[in-house]
C-alpha positions as CSV (number, residue, x, y, z in Angstrom):
1,M,0.0,0.0,0.0
2,R,1.2,3.5,-0.8
3,G,-0.2,7.0,-0.9
4,E,0.7,10.6,-1.3
5,V,-1.0,13.8,-0.1
6,K,0.0,17.2,-1.5
7,I,0.4,19.7,1.4
8,G,2.1,22.8,-0.1
9,G,4.4,25.2,1.7
10,F,7.8,24.1,3.1
11,I,6.5,20.5,3.2
12,D,5.4,19.8,-0.3
13,A,4.0,16.3,0.2
14,L,3.4,13.5,2.7
15,R,4.1,10.0,1.4
16,V,3.1,6.8,3.1
17,R,4.1,3.2,2.3
18,A,3.1,0.1,4.2
19,G,3.2,-3.7,3.6
20,Y,2.2,-6.9,5.4
21,S,3.4,-10.4,4.7
22,D,2.5,-13.8,6.1
23,Y,4.8,-16.5,4.7
24,E,5.0,-20.2,5.2
25,H,6.9,-23.0,3.5
26,T,7.4,-26.6,4.3
27,E,10.5,-28.7,3.7
28,F,9.9,-32.4,3.2
29,E,12.0,-35.4,4.0
30,G,10.7,-37.9,1.4
31,E,6.9,-37.8,1.9
32,E,7.2,-36.7,5.6
33,V,7.0,-33.2,6.8
34,G,10.5,-32.1,7.9
35,T,10.5,-28.5,9.0
36,V,7.9,-25.8,8.7
37,F,9.0,-22.1,8.4
38,N,6.7,-19.2,9.3
39,A,7.5,-15.5,9.0
40,E,4.9,-12.8,9.6
41,G,6.0,-9.2,9.2
42,F,4.8,-5.6,8.8
43,E,6.8,-2.6,7.4
44,G,5.8,1.0,7.2
45,R,7.5,4.2,6.0
46,L,6.4,7.8,6.4
47,E,8.2,10.6,4.4
48,L,7.9,14.4,4.6
49,V,9.0,15.7,1.2
50,Q,10.3,19.3,1.2
51,A,9.6,21.7,-1.6
52,N,12.5,22.7,-3.8
53,R,13.6,26.1,-2.6
54,N,16.4,27.6,-4.8
55,G,18.1,24.3,-5.2
56,W,17.6,23.0,-1.7
57,R,15.4,19.9,-1.4
58,G,15.2,17.0,1.0
59,V,13.1,14.4,2.7
60,T,12.7,13.5,6.4
61,G,10.9,10.5,7.7
62,F,10.3,7.4,9.9
63,Q,10.6,3.8,9.0
64,G,9.8,0.7,11.1
65,F,9.2,-3.0,10.8
66,T,8.5,-6.0,12.9
67,R,9.0,-9.7,12.0
68,D,8.0,-12.8,13.9
69,F,9.9,-15.8,12.7
70,A,9.4,-19.5,13.7
71,A,10.8,-22.7,12.4
72,V,9.3,-26.0,13.7
73,G,10.9,-29.3,13.1
74,A,14.1,-31.3,13.4
75,E,16.1,-29.0,11.1
76,A,15.0,-25.7,12.6
77,F,18.4,-23.9,12.7
78,V,17.0,-20.7,14.3
79,P,14.7,-20.6,17.3
80,Q,11.4,-18.6,17.3
81,N,12.3,-15.0,17.5
82,V,10.9,-11.5,17.1
83,T,12.7,-8.5,15.6
84,D,11.4,-5.0,16.0
85,Q,13.1,-2.0,14.3
86,Y,12.4,1.6,13.9
87,G,14.4,4.5,12.6
88,F,14.3,8.3,11.9
89,F,16.2,9.7,8.9
90,T,16.8,12.9,6.9
91,L,18.4,13.4,3.5
92,Q,19.2,17.0,2.3
93,E,20.5,18.1,-1.0
94,V,21.7,21.6,-2.2
95,D,22.6,22.6,-5.8
96,L,25.1,25.6,-6.0
97,G,25.5,25.9,-9.7
98,A,27.9,23.2,-10.9
99,I,28.5,22.1,-7.3
100,G,26.1,19.7,-5.5
101,L,26.1,19.0,-1.8
102,E,24.2,16.3,0.1
103,G,24.0,15.0,3.6
104,A,22.1,12.2,5.4
105,L,21.6,11.2,9.0
106,R,19.8,8.1,10.4
107,Y,19.1,6.8,13.8
108,E,17.9,3.2,14.1
109,H,16.8,1.1,17.1
110,T,16.6,-2.7,16.9
111,R,15.3,-5.1,19.4
112,V,15.8,-8.9,19.0
113,R,14.2,-11.3,21.4
114,S,13.6,-15.0,21.8
115,N,12.4,-17.3,24.6
116,T,14.2,-20.5,23.4
117,V,17.8,-19.6,22.7
118,K,20.5,-22.2,23.5
119,L,22.5,-20.1,25.8
120,D,25.9,-21.7,25.2
121,L,25.1,-22.7,21.6
122,V,25.7,-26.4,22.0
123,E,23.3,-29.0,20.9
124,D,22.3,-30.2,24.4
125,G,23.0,-26.9,26.2
126,P,20.4,-25.1,28.4
127,T,17.8,-22.7,26.9
128,G,16.6,-19.4,28.1
129,A,15.2,-16.0,27.3
130,F,17.1,-13.6,25.2
131,D,16.4,-9.9,24.7
132,R,18.9,-7.4,23.2
133,R,18.6,-3.9,22.0
134,F,20.9,-2.1,19.6
135,D,21.2,1.7,18.8
136,A,22.8,2.7,15.6
137,F,23.7,6.2,14.3
138,S,24.7,6.5,10.6
139,G,25.5,9.4,8.4
140,A,26.9,10.4,5.0
141,V,28.1,13.5,3.1
142,G,28.6,14.0,-0.6
143,L,30.2,16.5,-2.9
144,S,29.7,16.5,-6.7
145,Y,30.8,18.8,-9.6
146,S,29.5,19.0,-13.1
147,L,32.3,19.2,-15.6
148,A,29.8,19.5,-18.4
149,P,26.0,19.3,-18.7
150,E,26.1,15.5,-18.9
151,V,29.3,14.7,-17.0
152,K,29.6,14.7,-13.2
153,V,32.4,13.7,-10.8
154,G,32.0,13.4,-7.0
155,F,33.0,12.1,-3.7
156,N,31.0,10.4,-0.9
157,A,31.9,9.6,2.7
158,S,29.9,7.6,5.1
159,R,29.7,6.2,8.6
160,A,27.4,3.2,8.9
161,V,26.3,1.1,11.9
162,R,24.3,-2.2,11.5
163,A,22.7,-4.3,14.2
164,P,23.3,-8.1,13.9
165,S,20.4,-10.1,12.4
166,A,18.5,-12.8,14.3
167,E,20.2,-15.4,12.1
168,E,23.7,-14.1,13.0
169,L,22.8,-14.1,16.7
170,F,20.7,-17.3,17.1
171,S,21.7,-19.9,14.4
172,N,22.5,-23.2,15.8
173,G,21.5,-26.1,13.7
174,P,21.3,-27.8,10.2
175,H,20.4,-25.4,7.4
176,V,19.1,-27.7,4.7
177,A,18.9,-25.0,2.0
178,T,22.7,-24.4,2.2
179,Q,23.6,-28.0,3.3
180,S,25.5,-26.7,6.3
181,Y,25.4,-26.6,10.1
182,E,25.3,-22.9,11.0
183,V,26.3,-21.5,14.4
184,G,25.7,-17.9,15.5
185,N,26.8,-15.8,18.5
186,P,24.3,-14.1,20.8
187,N,27.1,-11.8,22.1
188,F,27.7,-10.0,18.8
189,R,28.1,-6.2,18.9
190,T,26.9,-3.8,16.2
191,E,28.9,-3.7,13.0
192,K,30.5,-0.3,12.3
193,S,32.1,1.0,9.1
194,W,33.7,4.1,7.6
195,G,33.6,4.4,3.8
196,G,34.6,6.6,1.0
197,E,33.9,6.6,-2.8
198,V,35.0,8.7,-5.8
199,Y,33.0,8.4,-9.0
200,A,32.5,9.8,-12.5
201,R,29.4,9.4,-14.6
202,G,28.0,10.9,-17.7
203,A,27.2,10.7,-21.4
204,A,28.7,11.7,-24.7
205,G,26.3,11.3,-27.6
206,P,24.9,7.7,-27.5
207,V,27.6,6.5,-25.1
208,R,26.8,6.5,-21.3
209,F,29.4,5.6,-18.7
210,Q,29.9,5.4,-14.9
211,I,33.0,4.4,-12.9
212,A,33.6,4.3,-9.2
213,A,36.3,3.3,-6.7
214,Y,35.5,2.8,-3.1
215,A,37.0,1.8,0.3
216,N,35.3,0.6,3.5
217,W,36.9,-0.1,6.9
218,F,34.9,-2.2,9.3
219,D,35.0,-2.6,13.1
220,D,33.3,-5.8,14.3
221,Y,32.5,-7.0,10.8
222,I,30.2,-10.0,10.8
223,Y,31.0,-12.8,8.4
224,E,30.5,-16.6,8.1
225,V,33.3,-19.0,7.7
226,A,33.8,-22.8,7.5
227,T,35.4,-24.2,10.7
228,G,36.5,-27.5,9.2
229,D,34.3,-29.5,11.6
230,E,31.2,-31.6,10.8
231,I,28.0,-32.1,12.7
232,D,25.6,-34.8,11.5
233,E,27.7,-35.1,8.3
234,L,27.2,-31.4,7.5
235,P,30.1,-28.9,7.4
236,V,30.0,-26.4,10.2
237,F,29.9,-22.7,9.3
238,E,30.3,-20.2,12.2
239,F,29.4,-16.5,12.3
240,R,32.3,-14.4,13.6
241,Q,33.3,-10.8,14.2
242,S,36.6,-9.1,13.1
243,D,37.9,-5.9,11.7
244,A,37.9,-5.9,7.9
245,R,38.8,-3.7,4.9
246,Y,37.2,-3.6,1.4
247,L,38.8,-1.9,-1.6
248,G,36.9,-2.0,-4.9
249,V,36.3,-0.6,-8.3
250,E,33.4,-0.9,-10.7
251,G,32.4,0.5,-14.1
252,E,29.9,0.3,-16.9
253,V,29.8,1.6,-20.5
254,S,26.6,1.4,-22.5
255,T,25.6,2.6,-25.9
256,T,22.9,2.5,-28.5
257,F,24.0,1.3,-31.9
258,I,20.7,1.6,-33.7
259,D,17.8,3.8,-32.4
260,G,14.7,2.8,-34.2
261,G,12.4,5.1,-32.2
262,E,9.0,4.0,-30.9
263,G,8.2,0.6,-32.4
264,G,11.3,0.4,-34.7
265,F,14.3,-1.9,-34.5
266,S,16.8,-0.8,-31.8
267,L,20.1,-2.3,-30.9
268,G,22.3,-1.6,-27.9
269,G,24.9,-3.0,-25.7
270,N,26.9,-2.6,-22.5
271,L,30.1,-3.7,-20.8
272,V,30.3,-4.1,-17.0
273,A,33.4,-4.9,-14.9
274,D,33.9,-5.0,-11.1
275,Y,36.6,-6.1,-8.7
276,V,36.9,-6.1,-4.9
277,N,39.7,-6.9,-2.6
278,A,38.6,-7.7,1.0
279,E,40.6,-8.9,3.9
280,L,40.1,-9.4,7.7
281,G,42.1,-7.7,10.4
282,D,44.7,-10.5,10.5
283,G,45.3,-10.1,6.7
284,S,43.4,-13.2,5.7
285,A,40.7,-13.1,2.9
286,V,37.1,-12.4,3.7
287,P,35.1,-15.5,2.8
288,R,32.9,-15.6,-0.3
289,I,34.2,-12.6,-2.1
290,P,33.7,-12.9,-5.9
291,P,36.7,-12.5,-8.3
292,F,37.3,-9.9,-11.0
293,R,34.3,-10.1,-13.4
294,V,33.5,-8.8,-16.8
295,L,30.1,-8.9,-18.5
296,A,29.2,-7.9,-22.1
297,G,25.7,-7.8,-23.3
298,I,23.7,-7.0,-26.5
299,D,20.0,-6.2,-26.5
300,A,17.6,-5.8,-29.4
301,S,14.0,-4.8,-29.6
302,Q,11.4,-4.5,-32.3
303,G,7.9,-3.3,-31.3
304,A,6.6,-5.5,-28.5
305,F,9.4,-8.0,-28.8
306,G,12.9,-7.9,-27.3
307,G,15.8,-10.0,-26.4
308,R,19.2,-9.9,-24.8
309,V,22.4,-12.0,-25.0
310,E,25.1,-11.8,-22.3
311,V,28.6,-13.3,-21.9
312,E,30.2,-13.2,-18.5
313,H,33.7,-14.1,-17.5
314,A,35.1,-14.4,-14.0
315,I,38.8,-15.0,-13.4
316,R,39.9,-17.6,-10.9
317,Q,39.7,-16.5,-7.3
318,T,42.9,-17.2,-5.5
319,R,42.3,-15.3,-2.3
320,V,40.0,-17.8,-0.4
321,A,39.3,-18.2,3.3
């Protein structure tokens, strides 16, 4: 559900979005019911959209959601739990001729609770109530400059804080979908990061391009790694926390070879490449990081019909955990 009401004045519009979901699926072992998963949730968002005043515009709002998750059966790797989260945010942008400035702030409160957590995360360990609350303050600033009407360069800096998820806190059992035995940690702290990005994007005739390079430094980064052990013939994967660092670059070039206009034959293509180098605080590789990748695609359309062909190549990943 979504709606918008025009107000006028400093606040130009009020926007509301809300959604409700009630999901259930069953995993079978042969013809027998194995594990039943239930997830019920509600999410809502309220935005106050400011009127554009001499290049100054922005939006301020509230967002919240609640999720009640339960898994019943022999392979329930996460206990029944409830996550409640709400946050307040604002995004402000100012255009000063060729220069653009933007800033964003967000406060987020998360509560995760369960009555059936295995307190020491061992199969036969005691269970008890669990209730943790996390407060997270995040912010970002950005500066851009228009070199030409369709070419812009810029820099963004951010500070982000994320609360651990219920799966990262509570997992302790076989996860059939991933064929692994997952183990969480109820003592996790919030994950914090500093980040920076430089970018350029624009167009020259039919050619459009964008390229960016970024770096992120994490405190208490949450990741999942294989321990080398097995439980019930399944490999054990454990969630852990460590400092980490990400360095990456990504780019895309696209163009239109033939522009047939509305209903005519059109032909275009694009080339995408990305690479990331990620390591933990001890210098070892972050698990599950993809290698350098290149993708080339050609798309064609004629009236109501269209098609696309892609070729993707990824080099061998040698930095593995």
